[in-house]
N, C-alpha and C positions, 0 to 999 in steps of 0.2 A: 584478503590476502593472509596467507599462512604467516604466522609469527615465528620468531626463533623458539619462543617458549612452546608454541604448538608443534613445531617439527621436533623438538626433543621429547615432548609427550607421545608423538606418534611413532617413536622408535619403541619396537616392542622386543628387541633382542636384549643381550646382557646390559645391565645399568651401568657397568664400567664404561660402555662405549657411547653413552648418552650426552657426554660433553668432554672436551678435550683435556681439561685438568685432570679428570678422574685418572685415566690409565697412566698419563705421563708423570704427575706428580707421585703416585704410588711407585711406579717403576724407577723413578729417578732415585727415589730414597732406597729402595732396595739394591739397587746398582751401586749407589755411593757407599753404602755399609759393606756390601760384599767386595767392590773394589779396594776398599781400604783394608780388609781382612786380608785378601791377597797380598796387599802391599807389606804388611807385617811380616808374613812369610818371606817375601822377597829381601827385606831388610836382614832376615836372619840368615840370608844366603841361600834359601831354598827358591826353587822355581816350579811353584805349583801348576803355573800354565806354559804352553809352548808358544811364547810370544818372540816375534822378531826383533822388537826394540829392546833397549837396554831397560833394566827396571825402572829407573827414575822417569825416562821419557814414557814409559807405558803409565806409570801412575799419574803423571801430570796429564797425558792424553785423557785418560779416563775420567778425570775430574773436569778439566776446561771443556773437553768436548762431549764426553759421554754424558756427564751430569748436566753440564750448562746446556746443552741443545735440548735436552728431555724437559728442563724446567722452563726454558725459553717456550718451548712448543706449548706446554701446558698453560703457561700465562697468555700466550698471544691467541691461541684458539679460544680462549675465554674472553679476552679483552677486546680482540678485533670486532666480533659480532657487535659488541657494544659501541665500539667507535664509528662502525660504518652503518648499522642497522640492517645487515646482511645477515643470511643464515649461518649459522654455526657449522662446523665440520663435526658430523656425528655417525654412528653407525658403521657400515663397512668401510667407507673411504677413510674413517678415523682409524679402524682396525688396520688398514693396509699401512698407514703410517706408522703406527704401533711395530707392526711387522718388519718394516724397514730399520727403525731405530734398534730393534732386538737383534737384527742380521748383522748391524754395524757392531755391536757390543760383542757378538759371537765371534765376528771375523777378526777383531782387535784381540781377542782373548786366544786364538789359536792361529795367529798371524804367522807363527813359525812353520805351520804346516801347509800353507797356501801360497799360490803366486802373489807376487807384490801388487799388480795391477788388479787383481780381484780384491785384495784387502782395501786398497785405496778406494775403488770404486763403490764398493759396499759401505765403507764408513761414510763416504761423501754423499751418497744416494739420499739419505735421509734429510741432512739440511738443504739440499738443492730442491727437492720437492716441496719441503715445508716453506723454505723462502720464496718459490714460485707461487705457492697457495696464499701466502700472507700477501705478497705484492699485488696478486689478483684482485684479492678482496678489497685491499686499500685504494685501488685504482678504480675498481669497479663501483666503490662507494664514495669515491671522490674526495676520501678523508686526506688530503693532501698534507697536512700538517704533521701526520704521524708517519709519513715517509721518511723521516729521520731516523725512525727507529730501525728502518730497512738499511740504512747506511751503516750503522753500527753491526747489523747481521751480515752484511755484505763483507766486512772487515774480519768477522769471526770466520766466515765461510772461506775467504782466501787463506787466513791463517790456518785453518784446519787443513787445507790442500798443501800449504807450505810446510807444514809440520811434517808430513809424510816425506816431502823431498829433503828436509833437513835430517829426519831419521834415517833416510836411506845412506846418507853420507857421514853420519857421527852422532852426536849428542843432541837432541833436538830440545830437551827440557829447558836448556839455557839459551836457546837461540831467538832470532828475531820473530819467529812464528809464535812462539809460546809467549813472548812478552806481548805481541799485538793480540793475541787472543784474549790474555788477561786485561789488557788496557780495555778492550772492547767490552768485556763484562763489567768491569768497574765503571765504564762509561754508561752503560746500560742501567746499572745501580743508581748511578747519579742522575740520569735522565728520568727513568720510572720513579725512583724514590723521591725525586724533587716533586712529583705529583701526588704519590699516595700518602707519604709520610704526613705532610701537612694537611692533606685533605681528610685522612683518617683520625688525624689528632683533632682536627677542628669539629668533626662530627662529635667526638667523644666529649670534648669539653663543652661544646654547645648544648649537648644533652644534659649537662650537669651545670648549665648556666653560669659558667666560667666568666668573669669579667675580661680576661685576657684570652686571645685567640692567636693561632700561628699567624705570621705575616703573609701576605698574599703573595703569589707570583709577581716579581717585579723585573725591573733592569738589573739590580744586583745579582738575581739569580743567573741570569744570562751571562754577565760578567765572570760569575764563579765557573760556569760551565766551559767558557771559552778559554779561561786560565787552565782549567783542568784538561781540556783537549790538548792545548799547547804542551802543557807539562808531560802527559801521558805520551804524545808524539815524540817529544824529545827523549823520553825514557826509552821507547821501543827502539831508536834509531841510535842514540848516543848514551846508553846507559854509563854510568859513572862519573859523567862530565860534570865539573863544578857549576857550570852555568844551568845545566839540566836540574842538578840538585836544588839550585836556588829557586827555580821555576816550580819544583815540587814542594818546597818549603812554602812557597807563596800560595800555591793550590791548596796545601794543609789549612793554612790559616784561613782562606776563603771558604772552604768547605765548612770549617768549624763555626766561621761566623753565620753560614748559611743555616746549619743545623741548629744552633742557638736561637735562631729566631722562630723555630717551630714548637717552643714551649713544651719540650719533652719533659722537663723536671715535673710539671703539673699532672703527668699521667703515670705516675710510678705505682698506683693501685692497680693498674690494669695491665697485665703481662702483654696481652695482644697488642697493646699500643706502644709500651716502652721498649719492646724488642725491635720496633722498626726503627726507633731513634738509635738503639745499640747498633743495629746493623749497619746503618748509615755512619756511624761513628768510626767505624773501622776504614771508611773511604779516606779521611783525612789523617787518621793514624798511619795508614799506608804511606801515604805522600810523605809524611813527616819521617819515616824511616829510611825511605828511598833517598830523600834529601840528605839526611844525616850520614847515609852510607856512602853517598857521592863525596863527601867531605872527610871520609876516612873514621866515621864514628859508626860502628856496628856493621852488621852484614845485610845485604840486600835480601837475602833469602827469607830474612824474617818479615821483611815488607810483603813479599810474594805470598806468605800465608796469613798475613793479616788481611790482605786483598781477597784471596781466593776462599780461605775457610771463614773469615770474619765477615767481609763485605758481601761476597757472594753467598757464602753458605748460610749465614744467619739471615741476611735479608730475604734470600729465597724460601728458606724455612719458615719465616714470619709469614711471607706473603701466601704460601701453601697453606699453613694452618688457618690463616683467616679466610682466605678464598674458599676453602673446602667446606668451613663452617657457615659462610654466607650463602653460598649456592645451594646448599643442602637445606636452608631454612632454619638453622639451628642458632642459638644465642651467640652473639659476637663475644665472647669471654673465654678466658683461658683457665682450665683447672689446674689441678696439681700435676697431672701427667704432662700435660702440654708445657706448663712452666718448667718442668724437669727437662724436657728435651731442649729448652732454650738454654738452659744453665750448662747442661751437659756440653752443648756445642761452644759456648762461651769459655767455659773451662778448657775445652779441647784447644782453642785458638790461643789462649794465654799460655798453655803449656808448649805448643808448638813455637811460639814467639820466644819463650824462655830458652827452648832447645837451641834456637837459632844463635844466642848470646853464649851458651853453654854446651859446646858441640860434643863434649865428651859424656854427657848425661843422657844416655840412651833411654833410660827410664822414662825422661820427659817425652820423647818421641812415642813411645808406646802408650803413654798417659793420653797423649793428643789424639792418637789414633783410636783408643778405648772411647773417648769423649765423642769423636766424630760417629763412630760406630753406634754407640748409644743412642745418640740424638736422631741420626737417619732412620735406624732400625726401629728407634721408639716411635717415630712418625707413622711408619709403616704399620706398625701394630695397632697403635691408637686410631689411625685413620682409615684402617681396612674396612670396617663395616660401613664407614660413611663414604666412602669411594666405590664401594663394590655394590651397595644397595640402592634400591629407588629411593627417591627424595622422600616419599610419603612414608616409607618402611623406616628410615632413618630417623624421622621426626617422632614417629610412634615410639620406636626403641628409647629415644632421648626423654621422652614424656614419662616413660616408666622409671 
């Protein structure tokens, strides 16, 4: 029987098409850096692209759906074969998915020059095809427990379509669809993070014979997830309500308790591990700020950036750096370069959070944009040879 590894080895085309994480991790970060650079021009009152949406809505779409779907694709096309034991999507089928994603980014970037139906159809083509492929693999592999991931993706897909409908009638960035998309991404971080953060931490601590290991998954984690789902659903439908604010504060405390059980403080010597804990930390911090904002303390926009740039941005960057090293056969440790992009992104999140409390300080927004661009572009530069070269060539280059 042909194994997944054999199928990958049988591919003789470009190495970047030998596994799903390769093109999508690379393209996601390149797009994230470019989209943020364009946003800086838009903030200055310039319009470098002929887009049909208002600048803020285009900016939010580019990160929620452009960056979000690409990272999800890279992760799932790498994880699902491990979950199901079925073949990964490689070669020309993978290239077809890449083309669909690129077409969506192009259509959104010149949407002012195209018919609305063509823009919407092109933008939605990639997530529809990706979701269908992932569902097919999970069902064929009878991996039923991971169908809950598809529930989150279904919400994100509906939100993607709804975002276009809201943009056609006004300001989409502050609407139901944007909140639903962000909530779906936060839930995905909580769901996947709840598996990988304690698992990778346990492996690292066990290798060093630590007497204390992360707590195993239990009923407490299920309770935290339930509270988080209810709080996020309330925020999507009734933002600013006192009861929803109280639920979000409860979710903040619950997720902090969950995170504390994973022993992150014992891993401070390895950036590849502590960054996972830091990324997850932005989940409860976002809940806390949303809860306080509902009670009249602070601005909710600050929470959105804690979630999108902090929880989603940093956690995905952490997963991309680790997965790319692991699947390339390289040591699972972060050097100065990788540590620097982590710190750049954390600085970006903190600067953007501060800008939400100090609206007149435009320099903080520019600092946040610079940190984001440095982190994402830094990943693309550092990981280009890892993601575009065959595994054996990458290991030889690293050995030298």
